[in-house]
TORZALUM-312550 format. One record per residue (C-alpha): residue in one letter; x, y, z. Coordinates in steps of 0.5 Angstrom, whole numbers, plus 500, padded with zeros to 3 digits. Example, Ala and Ser with C-alpha at 12.3 -4.5 7.8 and 13.67 -1.06 7.14 Angstrom:
A525491516S527498514
//
This chain:
M238541494L237543487A234537485F229537491L227544489G226542482H222536484N217540489I216545483A214540478L209537483N206544485L206546478K202539476A198540482R195547479G194544472L200548470A205546464S212545465G218544462F222547456D218544450F215550449L222552445S220548439K213551438E211557434A212564437G206567433F209574434A214579430I220582432G222589429F229588429S234582429L241580426I238574423P231573419F225572424T218571422E212570426T212562424D219561427T219558434Y220561441G227558441R229562435A226568439F231567444I237567440V234573436G234577443L240574445L244576439N241583440T243584447I250582445F250586439V248592443A253591449F259589445V258596441S257600447M263597450I267599445L265606444A265607452T272605452V274609447L270615449G272614457T280613455I279620451I276623457G280620462V287623459A283629458R282629466V290629467S291634462K295640464H291645460P286648465P280648460T280641457A281638464A275642467A271640461A272633462L271634470V264637468Y263631463V264626469E261629474G255631470L253624467R255619472N250623477I244622472P240616473L242611466L234610466L233617465Q239618460V236612456L229616455F232622454W236620448Q230616445Q225622445L231626442L232621437I224620435N222628436G228632435L231628428P228630421S223625418V225620412R225625406Q229630410S234625413L241628415N246626410L253624413G257623407G252620402W253613405V250614412F243617413L240619420N233620421N227619426R227612424G234610425L241610422V241608415L248604413P250601407D248594405V253589403S253583399A258578396G261580390A264576384L271574384P275569379V278566385P273564391P274568397S276563402S281560397M284567397A284568404A287561405I293563400I294570404A294567411A299562409T304566406L303571412I304566417G310563413L313570413I312571420V315565422I321567418A322574421L321570428R327566427R331572425A329577430E333577437P329574443S327581446R324583439R320577438R314579441Q314585438V315582431A309577433V304582434W306586428G305580424L299578427G296585426A298585419L295579418L288581421A289588416L290584410E284579412V279585413L282588406L280582403A273582406T272589404L274588397T270581396V263585397D259589394W257596397S250598396R249605398P242607401A237611396L231615398T225612394G218615396F218615404N223610405F230608404R232602400N239598399G241600406V241597413V237601418L239601426V232602429P232609434E231604440F238601438V241608437A238611443L241605448V248605445V248613446A246612453L250606455T256609452I256616455Y254614462N259608462A264613459A264617465F266611470I271609465A274616465E275616472I278609472V283611466R285617470A286613477G291609472I295614470E296618476S298611479V304611475N310614478K312621476G319620475Q317616469R315622465E321626468A325620465A321621458A322628458A329628459L330623453G326628449L320624448P314629447P308629451R304625446L309619446T310619453M303618454R302613449L309609450I310610457V304612462L298608459P302601458Q304602466A297604467M294598464R295594470V291598475V285600469I283593467P281590474P276595475L274596468A272588468N267590473Q264596469Y263592463S259587467H255593469L254595462L252588460K247588465A244595464S243593457S237590460L234597460A232596453T225594455V223600457I224604450G222597446Y229595444P228587443D233585447L233578451V229581457N224584452V223578447F224572452L222575459G217579456T213577450T215570451L213569458N206573457Q204568451T207561454G206562462R213558463A216563468I220559472E224556465I224563462V227566468T232561469M234561462T235569462M239569469A243563466V245567460Y247574464L251569468V255566463L256573459S258576465A263570467L266571459V267578460A270577467G274571464F277575458T279581462S283577467W286573461F288580458N290583464A295577465R298578458V299586459A301585466L309588467V313582469E318584475R325582476
//
């Protein structure tokens, strides 16, 4: 059926004198992109423009997912707080923000960042390393540092040593504690690798020179506005998911923890939240997929995501509507499937095993 439709589409396009196929991806784009994670110039191809838009979409969605999860968890815990002002404030946050259309929130934050923040010369100084102004968020830049030992060799030595220590600890640990030892060991391995990466780079502090900053990475206002809007909007829904998960845990669990002398903070972290995860994760996957697809609103404020760069500018210049729309749909389908697959895998890993 698909082959038949594809053949008919190709014949109809040919009859109308319209070109078809994906050969346009190798042609020169002829336009610039204001924000990209990889270098891009006007002489690069449409295929590279597609990659730039894809990376920008993944970047804004990934950052928003992390921030929305953290904020939503905090608000969700506050929703079940026994402190009335805290619970009331969390309720106002949830009911207020989730009932305002996301598009309006995106436009609000964009206008607030552009018109409400100071100019470059009056930038808000956040600790001397980070600056905020109406041109965006300026962060320190990083570059490879000079070490007597190559970073890759040092990383390999540290990783091999830690893996050996983890294996020895696993052999000596009791069977009931091996999983905990493995988790802590892998955590230590990751922490040391991050520390090594931090020590092997040179940090360049942004410096104001004239009417702009140098030695810094600038996150454009459109990116910041989109991340803020996606974060606070989706955090309201995640908060309700977390609240439902917490309330699904039997109250007897908390009473037993209190009888053992555990303070409320440890009870929530060690007893309630681990058991609430089996209720939280399935709807959380749907919320992540919604956030990913909602990131396409970036085109409204000019952030160069996949829809803006590929489905907008590239389509207008090439006219290959069927190919471009199909590729864009396929990207969102694959990304949503990856999000759902990861959350399903994680849910299976943290699920409680009943005996």
